mmCIF file of the C-alpha atoms, coordinates in Angstrom:
data_MODEL
# 
_entry.id   MODEL 
# 
loop_
_atom_site.group_PDB 
_atom_site.id 
_atom_site.type_symbol 
_atom_site.label_atom_id 
_atom_site.label_alt_id 
_atom_site.label_comp_id 
_atom_site.label_asym_id 
_atom_site.label_entity_id 
_atom_site.label_seq_id 
_atom_site.pdbx_PDB_ins_code 
_atom_site.Cartn_x 
_atom_site.Cartn_y 
_atom_site.Cartn_z 
_atom_site.occupancy 
_atom_site.B_iso_or_equiv 
_atom_site.pdbx_formal_charge 
_atom_site.auth_seq_id 
_atom_site.auth_comp_id 
_atom_site.auth_asym_id 
_atom_site.auth_atom_id 
_atom_site.pdbx_PDB_model_num 
ATOM 1   C CA . MET A 1 1   ? 95.183  -115.675 -210.259 1.00 0.00 ? 1   MET A CA 1 
ATOM 2   C CA . VAL A 1 2   ? 94.749  -113.107 -212.474 1.00 0.00 ? 2   VAL A CA 1 
ATOM 3   C CA . ILE A 1 3   ? 94.352  -109.520 -211.173 1.00 0.00 ? 3   ILE A CA 1 
ATOM 4   C CA . GLU A 1 4   ? 92.455  -107.237 -212.717 1.00 0.00 ? 4   GLU A CA 1 
ATOM 5   C CA . TRP A 1 5   ? 92.101  -103.387 -212.154 1.00 0.00 ? 5   TRP A CA 1 
ATOM 6   C CA . ILE A 1 6   ? 88.310  -102.078 -213.390 1.00 0.00 ? 6   ILE A CA 1 
ATOM 7   C CA . ALA A 1 7   ? 88.548  -98.720  -212.320 1.00 0.00 ? 7   ALA A CA 1 
ATOM 8   C CA . HIS A 1 8   ? 89.164  -96.345  -209.326 1.00 0.00 ? 8   HIS A CA 1 
ATOM 9   C CA . ALA A 1 9   ? 89.240  -98.859  -206.136 1.00 0.00 ? 9   ALA A CA 1 
ATOM 10  C CA . CYS A 1 10  ? 87.612  -101.815 -207.445 1.00 0.00 ? 10  CYS A CA 1 
ATOM 11  C CA . PHE A 1 11  ? 89.701  -104.811 -208.793 1.00 0.00 ? 11  PHE A CA 1 
ATOM 12  C CA . ARG A 1 12  ? 88.801  -108.301 -209.791 1.00 0.00 ? 12  ARG A CA 1 
ATOM 13  C CA . VAL A 1 13  ? 90.532  -111.469 -208.873 1.00 0.00 ? 13  VAL A CA 1 
ATOM 14  C CA . THR A 1 14  ? 90.063  -114.487 -210.722 1.00 0.00 ? 14  THR A CA 1 
ATOM 15  C CA . LEU A 1 15  ? 91.484  -117.580 -208.891 1.00 0.00 ? 15  LEU A CA 1 
ATOM 16  C CA . GLU A 1 16  ? 92.519  -120.775 -210.818 1.00 0.00 ? 16  GLU A CA 1 
ATOM 17  C CA . ASP A 1 17  ? 89.527  -122.552 -210.035 1.00 0.00 ? 17  ASP A CA 1 
ATOM 18  C CA . GLY A 1 18  ? 87.237  -119.828 -212.009 1.00 0.00 ? 18  GLY A CA 1 
ATOM 19  C CA . ARG A 1 19  ? 85.757  -117.898 -209.008 1.00 0.00 ? 19  ARG A CA 1 
ATOM 20  C CA . CYS A 1 20  ? 86.052  -114.280 -208.742 1.00 0.00 ? 20  CYS A CA 1 
ATOM 21  C CA . LEU A 1 21  ? 86.585  -112.074 -205.744 1.00 0.00 ? 21  LEU A CA 1 
ATOM 22  C CA . VAL A 1 22  ? 85.822  -108.389 -206.489 1.00 0.00 ? 22  VAL A CA 1 
ATOM 23  C CA . PHE A 1 23  ? 86.910  -105.612 -204.255 1.00 0.00 ? 23  PHE A CA 1 
ATOM 24  C CA . ASP A 1 24  ? 84.773  -102.215 -203.765 1.00 0.00 ? 24  ASP A CA 1 
ATOM 25  C CA . PRO A 1 25  ? 82.294  -102.064 -206.808 1.00 0.00 ? 25  PRO A CA 1 
ATOM 26  C CA . PHE A 1 26  ? 81.705  -98.489  -207.680 1.00 0.00 ? 26  PHE A CA 1 
ATOM 27  C CA . CYS A 1 27  ? 78.680  -96.427  -209.433 1.00 0.00 ? 27  CYS A CA 1 
ATOM 28  C CA . ASN A 1 28  ? 78.408  -92.614  -210.545 1.00 0.00 ? 28  ASN A CA 1 
ATOM 29  C CA . ILE A 1 29  ? 82.399  -92.203  -210.827 1.00 0.00 ? 29  ILE A CA 1 
ATOM 30  C CA . GLY A 1 30  ? 82.618  -91.266  -214.397 1.00 0.00 ? 30  GLY A CA 1 
ATOM 31  C CA . TYR A 1 31  ? 83.147  -95.091  -215.237 1.00 0.00 ? 31  TYR A CA 1 
ATOM 32  C CA . ARG A 1 32  ? 80.528  -97.878  -216.138 1.00 0.00 ? 32  ARG A CA 1 
ATOM 33  C CA . MET A 1 33  ? 80.977  -100.456 -213.823 1.00 0.00 ? 33  MET A CA 1 
ATOM 34  C CA . PRO A 1 34  ? 80.709  -103.480 -215.912 1.00 0.00 ? 34  PRO A CA 1 
ATOM 35  C CA . LYS A 1 35  ? 78.303  -106.056 -215.322 1.00 0.00 ? 35  LYS A CA 1 
ATOM 36  C CA . ILE A 1 36  ? 80.864  -109.098 -214.278 1.00 0.00 ? 36  ILE A CA 1 
ATOM 37  C CA . ARG A 1 37  ? 80.208  -112.008 -212.806 1.00 0.00 ? 37  ARG A CA 1 
ATOM 38  C CA . ALA A 1 38  ? 81.429  -112.551 -208.709 1.00 0.00 ? 38  ALA A CA 1 
ATOM 39  C CA . ASP A 1 39  ? 81.761  -115.061 -206.393 1.00 0.00 ? 39  ASP A CA 1 
ATOM 40  C CA . LEU A 1 40  ? 82.793  -113.216 -203.397 1.00 0.00 ? 40  LEU A CA 1 
ATOM 41  C CA . VAL A 1 41  ? 82.745  -109.279 -202.964 1.00 0.00 ? 41  VAL A CA 1 
ATOM 42  C CA . THR A 1 42  ? 84.196  -107.062 -200.290 1.00 0.00 ? 42  THR A CA 1 
ATOM 43  C CA . VAL A 1 43  ? 82.998  -103.623 -199.545 1.00 0.00 ? 43  VAL A CA 1 
ATOM 44  C CA . SER A 1 44  ? 85.274  -101.364 -197.882 1.00 0.00 ? 44  SER A CA 1 
ATOM 45  C CA . HIS A 1 45  ? 82.617  -98.617  -196.569 1.00 0.00 ? 45  HIS A CA 1 
ATOM 46  C CA . GLY A 1 46  ? 79.213  -97.689  -197.204 1.00 0.00 ? 46  GLY A CA 1 
ATOM 47  C CA . HIS A 1 47  ? 79.828  -94.802  -200.154 1.00 0.00 ? 47  HIS A CA 1 
ATOM 48  C CA . PHE A 1 48  ? 78.594  -95.115  -203.509 1.00 0.00 ? 48  PHE A CA 1 
ATOM 49  C CA . ASP A 1 49  ? 82.172  -95.444  -205.187 1.00 0.00 ? 49  ASP A CA 1 
ATOM 50  C CA . HIS A 1 50  ? 82.779  -98.409  -203.084 1.00 0.00 ? 50  HIS A CA 1 
ATOM 51  C CA . ASN A 1 51  ? 79.796  -100.466 -202.518 1.00 0.00 ? 51  ASN A CA 1 
ATOM 52  C CA . ALA A 1 52  ? 77.708  -100.592 -205.519 1.00 0.00 ? 52  ALA A CA 1 
ATOM 53  C CA . VAL A 1 53  ? 77.117  -104.617 -205.353 1.00 0.00 ? 53  VAL A CA 1 
ATOM 54  C CA . ASP A 1 54  ? 73.843  -104.203 -207.339 1.00 0.00 ? 54  ASP A CA 1 
ATOM 55  C CA . ALA A 1 55  ? 76.239  -103.737 -210.499 1.00 0.00 ? 55  ALA A CA 1 
ATOM 56  C CA . LEU A 1 56  ? 77.570  -107.373 -210.183 1.00 0.00 ? 56  LEU A CA 1 
ATOM 57  C CA . THR A 1 57  ? 75.731  -110.668 -211.325 1.00 0.00 ? 57  THR A CA 1 
ATOM 58  C CA . GLY A 1 58  ? 76.180  -114.100 -210.206 1.00 0.00 ? 58  GLY A CA 1 
ATOM 59  C CA . ASP A 1 59  ? 75.279  -115.810 -206.614 1.00 0.00 ? 59  ASP A CA 1 
ATOM 60  C CA . PHE A 1 60  ? 77.986  -114.013 -204.483 1.00 0.00 ? 60  PHE A CA 1 
ATOM 61  C CA . ARG A 1 61  ? 78.634  -113.532 -201.085 1.00 0.00 ? 61  ARG A CA 1 
ATOM 62  C CA . VAL A 1 62  ? 79.393  -109.905 -199.673 1.00 0.00 ? 62  VAL A CA 1 
ATOM 63  C CA . PHE A 1 63  ? 81.822  -109.140 -197.008 1.00 0.00 ? 63  PHE A CA 1 
ATOM 64  C CA . ASP A 1 64  ? 81.388  -105.931 -195.577 1.00 0.00 ? 64  ASP A CA 1 
ATOM 65  C CA . LYS A 1 65  ? 81.998  -106.443 -191.515 1.00 0.00 ? 65  LYS A CA 1 
ATOM 66  C CA . ALA A 1 66  ? 85.111  -107.193 -189.799 1.00 0.00 ? 66  ALA A CA 1 
ATOM 67  C CA . GLY A 1 67  ? 86.006  -110.657 -188.764 1.00 0.00 ? 67  GLY A CA 1 
ATOM 68  C CA . THR A 1 68  ? 87.521  -113.649 -190.561 1.00 0.00 ? 68  THR A CA 1 
ATOM 69  C CA . TYR A 1 69  ? 86.147  -116.038 -193.071 1.00 0.00 ? 69  TYR A CA 1 
ATOM 70  C CA . ALA A 1 70  ? 87.006  -119.044 -194.469 1.00 0.00 ? 70  ALA A CA 1 
ATOM 71  C CA . VAL A 1 71  ? 85.422  -120.075 -197.991 1.00 0.00 ? 71  VAL A CA 1 
ATOM 72  C CA . ASP A 1 72  ? 86.811  -123.169 -199.663 1.00 0.00 ? 72  ASP A CA 1 
ATOM 73  C CA . GLY A 1 73  ? 90.382  -122.317 -199.630 1.00 0.00 ? 73  GLY A CA 1 
ATOM 74  C CA . VAL A 1 74  ? 90.626  -118.668 -199.603 1.00 0.00 ? 74  VAL A CA 1 
ATOM 75  C CA . GLU A 1 75  ? 90.529  -116.752 -196.587 1.00 0.00 ? 75  GLU A CA 1 
ATOM 76  C CA . ILE A 1 76  ? 89.099  -113.396 -195.616 1.00 0.00 ? 76  ILE A CA 1 
ATOM 77  C CA . ARG A 1 77  ? 89.866  -110.955 -193.243 1.00 0.00 ? 77  ARG A CA 1 
ATOM 78  C CA . GLY A 1 78  ? 87.895  -107.635 -192.666 1.00 0.00 ? 78  GLY A CA 1 
ATOM 79  C CA . ILE A 1 79  ? 90.095  -105.236 -190.483 1.00 0.00 ? 79  ILE A CA 1 
ATOM 80  C CA . PRO A 1 80  ? 88.553  -102.139 -188.809 1.00 0.00 ? 80  PRO A CA 1 
ATOM 81  C CA . SER A 1 81  ? 90.286  -98.886  -189.722 1.00 0.00 ? 81  SER A CA 1 
ATOM 82  C CA . PHE A 1 82  ? 88.966  -95.507  -190.409 1.00 0.00 ? 82  PHE A CA 1 
ATOM 83  C CA . HIS A 1 83  ? 88.350  -93.218  -193.461 1.00 0.00 ? 83  HIS A CA 1 
ATOM 84  C CA . ASP A 1 84  ? 90.019  -89.924  -192.038 1.00 0.00 ? 84  ASP A CA 1 
ATOM 85  C CA . ASP A 1 85  ? 92.798  -89.321  -189.570 1.00 0.00 ? 85  ASP A CA 1 
ATOM 86  C CA . ALA A 1 86  ? 90.258  -88.493  -186.652 1.00 0.00 ? 86  ALA A CA 1 
ATOM 87  C CA . HIS A 1 87  ? 89.275  -91.706  -185.570 1.00 0.00 ? 87  HIS A CA 1 
ATOM 88  C CA . GLY A 1 88  ? 86.402  -91.848  -187.926 1.00 0.00 ? 88  GLY A CA 1 
ATOM 89  C CA . GLU A 1 89  ? 84.499  -88.632  -186.923 1.00 0.00 ? 89  GLU A CA 1 
ATOM 90  C CA . LYS A 1 90  ? 85.133  -87.079  -190.187 1.00 0.00 ? 90  LYS A CA 1 
ATOM 91  C CA . ARG A 1 91  ? 84.061  -89.827  -192.439 1.00 0.00 ? 91  ARG A CA 1 
ATOM 92  C CA . GLY A 1 92  ? 83.435  -92.733  -190.458 1.00 0.00 ? 92  GLY A CA 1 
ATOM 93  C CA . GLY A 1 93  ? 85.080  -96.528  -190.639 1.00 0.00 ? 93  GLY A CA 1 
ATOM 94  C CA . ASN A 1 94  ? 86.565  -98.212  -193.105 1.00 0.00 ? 94  ASN A CA 1 
ATOM 95  C CA . LEU A 1 95  ? 87.478  -102.200 -193.463 1.00 0.00 ? 95  LEU A CA 1 
ATOM 96  C CA . ILE A 1 96  ? 90.815  -103.326 -194.831 1.00 0.00 ? 96  ILE A CA 1 
ATOM 97  C CA . PHE A 1 97  ? 90.361  -106.517 -196.416 1.00 0.00 ? 97  PHE A CA 1 
ATOM 98  C CA . ARG A 1 98  ? 93.189  -108.890 -196.348 1.00 0.00 ? 98  ARG A CA 1 
ATOM 99  C CA . VAL A 1 99  ? 92.640  -112.181 -198.511 1.00 0.00 ? 99  VAL A CA 1 
ATOM 100 C CA . ARG A 1 100 ? 94.762  -115.550 -198.847 1.00 0.00 ? 100 ARG A CA 1 
ATOM 101 C CA . ALA A 1 101 ? 94.550  -117.387 -201.663 1.00 0.00 ? 101 ALA A CA 1 
ATOM 102 C CA . GLU A 1 102 ? 96.581  -119.430 -203.473 1.00 0.00 ? 102 GLU A CA 1 
ATOM 103 C CA . GLY A 1 103 ? 99.756  -119.353 -201.650 1.00 0.00 ? 103 GLY A CA 1 
ATOM 104 C CA . LEU A 1 104 ? 99.461  -115.268 -201.703 1.00 0.00 ? 104 LEU A CA 1 
ATOM 105 C CA . THR A 1 105 ? 98.170  -112.442 -199.519 1.00 0.00 ? 105 THR A CA 1 
ATOM 106 C CA . LEU A 1 106 ? 96.464  -109.947 -200.968 1.00 0.00 ? 106 LEU A CA 1 
ATOM 107 C CA . THR A 1 107 ? 95.390  -106.768 -199.063 1.00 0.00 ? 107 THR A CA 1 
ATOM 108 C CA . HIS A 1 108 ? 93.257  -104.000 -199.913 1.00 0.00 ? 108 HIS A CA 1 
ATOM 109 C CA . LEU A 1 109 ? 92.905  -100.777 -197.986 1.00 0.00 ? 109 LEU A CA 1 
ATOM 110 C CA . GLY A 1 110 ? 89.666  -99.527  -199.105 1.00 0.00 ? 110 GLY A CA 1 
ATOM 111 C CA . ASP A 1 111 ? 89.516  -95.846  -198.327 1.00 0.00 ? 111 ASP A CA 1 
ATOM 112 C CA . LEU A 1 112 ? 92.377  -95.825  -195.671 1.00 0.00 ? 112 LEU A CA 1 
ATOM 113 C CA . GLY A 1 113 ? 92.244  -92.184  -194.058 1.00 0.00 ? 113 GLY A CA 1 
ATOM 114 C CA . HIS A 1 114 ? 95.375  -92.350  -191.580 1.00 0.00 ? 114 HIS A CA 1 
ATOM 115 C CA . VAL A 1 115 ? 98.884  -94.049  -191.254 1.00 0.00 ? 115 VAL A CA 1 
ATOM 116 C CA . PRO A 1 116 ? 98.425  -97.268  -189.337 1.00 0.00 ? 116 PRO A CA 1 
ATOM 117 C CA . ASP A 1 117 ? 99.298  -97.697  -185.922 1.00 0.00 ? 117 ASP A CA 1 
ATOM 118 C CA . GLU A 1 118 ? 101.712 -100.294 -184.311 1.00 0.00 ? 118 GLU A CA 1 
ATOM 119 C CA . THR A 1 119 ? 99.012  -102.772 -183.981 1.00 0.00 ? 119 THR A CA 1 
ATOM 120 C CA . LEU A 1 120 ? 97.349  -102.004 -187.681 1.00 0.00 ? 120 LEU A CA 1 
ATOM 121 C CA . TYR A 1 121 ? 100.872 -102.420 -188.995 1.00 0.00 ? 121 TYR A CA 1 
ATOM 122 C CA . GLN A 1 122 ? 101.260 -105.740 -187.687 1.00 0.00 ? 122 GLN A CA 1 
ATOM 123 C CA . GLU A 1 123 ? 98.039  -107.017 -189.441 1.00 0.00 ? 123 GLU A CA 1 
ATOM 124 C CA . LEU A 1 124 ? 99.606  -105.660 -192.735 1.00 0.00 ? 124 LEU A CA 1 
ATOM 125 C CA . LEU A 1 125 ? 102.913 -107.899 -192.588 1.00 0.00 ? 125 LEU A CA 1 
ATOM 126 C CA . GLY A 1 126 ? 103.635 -110.369 -194.769 1.00 0.00 ? 126 GLY A CA 1 
ATOM 127 C CA . THR A 1 127 ? 101.294 -108.760 -197.923 1.00 0.00 ? 127 THR A CA 1 
ATOM 128 C CA . ASP A 1 128 ? 102.063 -109.919 -201.129 1.00 0.00 ? 128 ASP A CA 1 
ATOM 129 C CA . VAL A 1 129 ? 100.016 -107.318 -203.328 1.00 0.00 ? 129 VAL A CA 1 
ATOM 130 C CA . LEU A 1 130 ? 99.177  -104.019 -201.649 1.00 0.00 ? 130 LEU A CA 1 
ATOM 131 C CA . MET A 1 131 ? 96.262  -102.173 -203.034 1.00 0.00 ? 131 MET A CA 1 
ATOM 132 C CA . ILE A 1 132 ? 96.747  -98.889  -201.804 1.00 0.00 ? 132 ILE A CA 1 
ATOM 133 C CA . PRO A 1 133 ? 94.727  -95.317  -202.334 1.00 0.00 ? 133 PRO A CA 1 
ATOM 134 C CA . VAL A 1 134 ? 97.485  -92.819  -203.335 1.00 0.00 ? 134 VAL A CA 1 
ATOM 135 C CA . GLY A 1 135 ? 95.142  -89.823  -203.975 1.00 0.00 ? 135 GLY A CA 1 
ATOM 136 C CA . GLY A 1 136 ? 94.455  -87.900  -200.784 1.00 0.00 ? 136 GLY A CA 1 
ATOM 137 C CA . ASN A 1 137 ? 91.876  -85.527  -199.909 1.00 0.00 ? 137 ASN A CA 1 
ATOM 138 C CA . TYR A 1 138 ? 89.516  -88.668  -198.867 1.00 0.00 ? 138 TYR A CA 1 
ATOM 139 C CA . THR A 1 139 ? 92.420  -90.910  -198.043 1.00 0.00 ? 139 THR A CA 1 
ATOM 140 C CA . ILE A 1 140 ? 95.632  -91.193  -197.220 1.00 0.00 ? 140 ILE A CA 1 
ATOM 141 C CA . ASP A 1 141 ? 97.996  -89.158  -199.533 1.00 0.00 ? 141 ASP A CA 1 
ATOM 142 C CA . ALA A 1 142 ? 101.158 -90.263  -201.738 1.00 0.00 ? 142 ALA A CA 1 
ATOM 143 C CA . VAL A 1 143 ? 103.383 -89.077  -199.016 1.00 0.00 ? 143 VAL A CA 1 
ATOM 144 C CA . GLN A 1 144 ? 101.432 -91.471  -196.473 1.00 0.00 ? 144 GLN A CA 1 
ATOM 145 C CA . ALA A 1 145 ? 100.963 -94.169  -199.010 1.00 0.00 ? 145 ALA A CA 1 
ATOM 146 C CA . LEU A 1 146 ? 104.914 -94.297  -199.435 1.00 0.00 ? 146 LEU A CA 1 
ATOM 147 C CA . GLU A 1 147 ? 105.343 -94.647  -195.728 1.00 0.00 ? 147 GLU A CA 1 
ATOM 148 C CA . ILE A 1 148 ? 103.116 -97.437  -195.500 1.00 0.00 ? 148 ILE A CA 1 
ATOM 149 C CA . CYS A 1 149 ? 104.437 -99.375  -198.474 1.00 0.00 ? 149 CYS A CA 1 
ATOM 150 C CA . ARG A 1 150 ? 107.886 -98.538  -197.181 1.00 0.00 ? 150 ARG A CA 1 
ATOM 151 C CA . ARG A 1 151 ? 106.861 -100.462 -193.545 1.00 0.00 ? 151 ARG A CA 1 
ATOM 152 C CA . VAL A 1 152 ? 104.832 -102.965 -194.881 1.00 0.00 ? 152 VAL A CA 1 
ATOM 153 C CA . GLU A 1 153 ? 107.077 -104.136 -197.673 1.00 0.00 ? 153 GLU A CA 1 
ATOM 154 C CA . PRO A 1 154 ? 104.744 -105.657 -200.168 1.00 0.00 ? 154 PRO A CA 1 
ATOM 155 C CA . ASN A 1 155 ? 106.070 -107.619 -203.182 1.00 0.00 ? 155 ASN A CA 1 
ATOM 156 C CA . ILE A 1 156 ? 103.610 -105.896 -205.617 1.00 0.00 ? 156 ILE A CA 1 
ATOM 157 C CA . ILE A 1 157 ? 102.165 -102.345 -204.911 1.00 0.00 ? 157 ILE A CA 1 
ATOM 158 C CA . LEU A 1 158 ? 99.160  -101.555 -207.135 1.00 0.00 ? 158 LEU A CA 1 
ATOM 159 C CA . PRO A 1 159 ? 98.056  -97.753  -206.776 1.00 0.00 ? 159 PRO A CA 1 
ATOM 160 C CA . MET A 1 160 ? 94.524  -96.973  -206.726 1.00 0.00 ? 160 MET A CA 1 
ATOM 161 C CA . HIS A 1 161 ? 92.145  -93.937  -205.591 1.00 0.00 ? 161 HIS A CA 1 
ATOM 162 C CA . TYR A 1 162 ? 93.850  -91.412  -207.809 1.00 0.00 ? 162 TYR A CA 1 
ATOM 163 C CA . LYS A 1 163 ? 92.750  -89.314  -210.591 1.00 0.00 ? 163 LYS A CA 1 
ATOM 164 C CA . THR A 1 164 ? 92.441  -91.082  -214.046 1.00 0.00 ? 164 THR A CA 1 
ATOM 165 C CA . PRO A 1 165 ? 90.828  -89.931  -217.427 1.00 0.00 ? 165 PRO A CA 1 
ATOM 166 C CA . GLY A 1 166 ? 87.145  -89.467  -216.595 1.00 0.00 ? 166 GLY A CA 1 
ATOM 167 C CA . LEU A 1 167 ? 86.964  -90.208  -212.959 1.00 0.00 ? 167 LEU A CA 1 
ATOM 168 C CA . THR A 1 168 ? 84.345  -87.278  -211.454 1.00 0.00 ? 168 THR A CA 1 
ATOM 169 C CA . VAL A 1 169 ? 86.211  -88.164  -207.779 1.00 0.00 ? 169 VAL A CA 1 
ATOM 170 C CA . ASP A 1 170 ? 88.114  -85.231  -206.476 1.00 0.00 ? 170 ASP A CA 1 
ATOM 171 C CA . VAL A 1 171 ? 91.635  -86.510  -205.859 1.00 0.00 ? 171 VAL A CA 1 
ATOM 172 C CA . ALA A 1 172 ? 95.052  -86.213  -207.026 1.00 0.00 ? 172 ALA A CA 1 
ATOM 173 C CA . ARG A 1 173 ? 96.918  -87.556  -210.116 1.00 0.00 ? 173 ARG A CA 1 
ATOM 174 C CA . ARG A 1 174 ? 99.394  -90.128  -210.284 1.00 0.00 ? 174 ARG A CA 1 
ATOM 175 C CA . HIS A 1 175 ? 102.646 -88.120  -210.482 1.00 0.00 ? 175 HIS A CA 1 
ATOM 176 C CA . LEU A 1 176 ? 102.558 -87.307  -206.776 1.00 0.00 ? 176 LEU A CA 1 
ATOM 177 C CA . PHE A 1 177 ? 102.867 -90.864  -205.809 1.00 0.00 ? 177 PHE A CA 1 
ATOM 178 C CA . GLU A 1 178 ? 105.579 -91.417  -208.629 1.00 0.00 ? 178 GLU A CA 1 
ATOM 179 C CA . GLU A 1 179 ? 107.710 -88.506  -207.213 1.00 0.00 ? 179 GLU A CA 1 
ATOM 180 C CA . ALA A 1 180 ? 107.371 -89.616  -203.775 1.00 0.00 ? 180 ALA A CA 1 
ATOM 181 C CA . VAL A 1 181 ? 108.587 -93.575  -204.546 1.00 0.00 ? 181 VAL A CA 1 
ATOM 182 C CA . LYS A 1 182 ? 111.362 -92.447  -206.930 1.00 0.00 ? 182 LYS A CA 1 
ATOM 183 C CA . GLY A 1 183 ? 114.392 -93.772  -205.625 1.00 0.00 ? 183 GLY A CA 1 
ATOM 184 C CA . TYR A 1 184 ? 112.638 -96.296  -203.450 1.00 0.00 ? 184 TYR A CA 1 
ATOM 185 C CA . PHE A 1 185 ? 110.537 -98.834  -205.810 1.00 0.00 ? 185 PHE A CA 1 
ATOM 186 C CA . ASP A 1 186 ? 110.891 -99.684  -208.940 1.00 0.00 ? 186 ASP A CA 1 
ATOM 187 C CA . CYS A 1 187 ? 107.868 -98.913  -211.045 1.00 0.00 ? 187 CYS A CA 1 
ATOM 188 C CA . SER A 1 188 ? 106.714 -100.174 -214.274 1.00 0.00 ? 188 SER A CA 1 
ATOM 189 C CA . GLN A 1 189 ? 103.905 -99.563  -216.468 1.00 0.00 ? 189 GLN A CA 1 
ATOM 190 C CA . LEU A 1 190 ? 101.757 -102.471 -217.055 1.00 0.00 ? 190 LEU A CA 1 
ATOM 191 C CA . GLY A 1 191 ? 100.235 -101.137 -220.424 1.00 0.00 ? 191 GLY A CA 1 
ATOM 192 C CA . LYS A 1 192 ? 96.948  -103.142 -219.978 1.00 0.00 ? 192 LYS A CA 1 
ATOM 193 C CA . SER A 1 193 ? 94.434  -103.716 -217.393 1.00 0.00 ? 193 SER A CA 1 
ATOM 194 C CA . GLU A 1 194 ? 95.096  -107.211 -215.837 1.00 0.00 ? 194 GLU A CA 1 
ATOM 195 C CA . PHE A 1 195 ? 98.101  -109.564 -215.481 1.00 0.00 ? 195 PHE A CA 1 
ATOM 196 C CA . SER A 1 196 ? 98.696  -113.018 -214.216 1.00 0.00 ? 196 SER A CA 1 
ATOM 197 C CA . TYR A 1 197 ? 100.462 -113.811 -210.817 1.00 0.00 ? 197 TYR A CA 1 
ATOM 198 C CA . VAL A 1 198 ? 101.358 -116.592 -209.102 1.00 0.00 ? 198 VAL A CA 1 
ATOM 199 C CA . ALA A 1 199 ? 103.570 -117.000 -205.815 1.00 0.00 ? 199 ALA A CA 1 
ATOM 200 C CA . ALA A 1 200 ? 106.514 -118.516 -207.779 1.00 0.00 ? 200 ALA A CA 1 
ATOM 201 C CA . ASP A 1 201 ? 106.379 -114.913 -209.233 1.00 0.00 ? 201 ASP A CA 1 
ATOM 202 C CA . LYS A 1 202 ? 107.735 -113.293 -206.116 1.00 0.00 ? 202 LYS A CA 1 
ATOM 203 C CA . LYS A 1 203 ? 110.490 -110.895 -206.735 1.00 0.00 ? 203 LYS A CA 1 
ATOM 204 C CA . LYS A 1 204 ? 113.159 -109.895 -204.102 1.00 0.00 ? 204 LYS A CA 1 
ATOM 205 C CA . ARG A 1 205 ? 112.483 -106.360 -204.553 1.00 0.00 ? 205 ARG A CA 1 
ATOM 206 C CA . THR A 1 206 ? 109.277 -104.614 -204.172 1.00 0.00 ? 206 THR A CA 1 
ATOM 207 C CA . ARG A 1 207 ? 107.679 -103.003 -207.142 1.00 0.00 ? 207 ARG A CA 1 
ATOM 208 C CA . VAL A 1 208 ? 104.899 -100.350 -208.338 1.00 0.00 ? 208 VAL A CA 1 
ATOM 209 C CA . ILE A 1 209 ? 102.601 -101.610 -210.910 1.00 0.00 ? 209 ILE A CA 1 
ATOM 210 C CA . TRP A 1 210 ? 100.644 -99.025  -212.718 1.00 0.00 ? 210 TRP A CA 1 
ATOM 211 C CA . MET A 1 211 ? 97.411  -100.411 -214.458 1.00 0.00 ? 211 MET A CA 1 
ATOM 212 C CA . ASP A 1 212 ? 95.091  -99.376  -216.889 1.00 0.00 ? 212 ASP A CA 1 
ATOM 213 C CA . PRO A 1 213 ? 91.690  -99.194  -215.825 1.00 0.00 ? 213 PRO A CA 1 
ATOM 214 C CA . SER A 1 214 ? 89.408  -101.914 -217.667 1.00 0.00 ? 214 SER A CA 1 
ATOM 215 C CA . ALA A 1 215 ? 86.202  -100.106 -216.923 1.00 0.00 ? 215 ALA A CA 1 
ATOM 216 C CA . LYS A 1 216 ? 84.820  -97.680  -220.069 1.00 0.00 ? 216 LYS A CA 1 
ATOM 217 C CA . GLN A 1 217 ? 84.304  -93.824  -219.395 1.00 0.00 ? 217 GLN A CA 1 
ATOM 218 C CA . GLU A 1 218 ? 80.716  -93.072  -219.008 1.00 0.00 ? 218 GLU A CA 1 
ATOM 219 C CA . ALA A 1 219 ? 79.134  -91.312  -222.547 1.00 0.00 ? 219 ALA A CA 1 
# 
């Protein structure tokens, strides 16, 4: 599969058979959501920077409710959580999406706003690629993100939902998470927006990969 960071919390995963899975498409964040084709789309919650499915093209299926779904060899599980640390009283609910495809498990935390309890942690174990917000304010912050990463121990950590040039969402820059993970995980700067990953690529050590967004900034 090819994993591409579009921007913010949006990723596109292209499977070997050509199908495209898109997580949390956006609008009005300072980046232009590209008109990309999608087959499967997950939406963690109903905020504009995560639910802009109209920006996508193709005959796609949207997953925006909790439950387990099987689609031609791909398993998609929506797991309830909260967008805040007050059981949703401040910002409502959030869906974590766990996807199994091609022998790999990808977990997108959406706008998770709290550290998981033991029951939720059990749902997250076994993750190979963890897409995790690290910018705080609307989500968990850098220190909480580190706590989750240490507990889940994914093979690859993909930070998201942090301040990048052009982003208008009020979140922290990446240096706070970089400082938090120092000494715990290997970190690398990819220098591009996508990479290929297959089950045979798994490493023994967890590593953080910083990606460049592929979306263009709004003029």
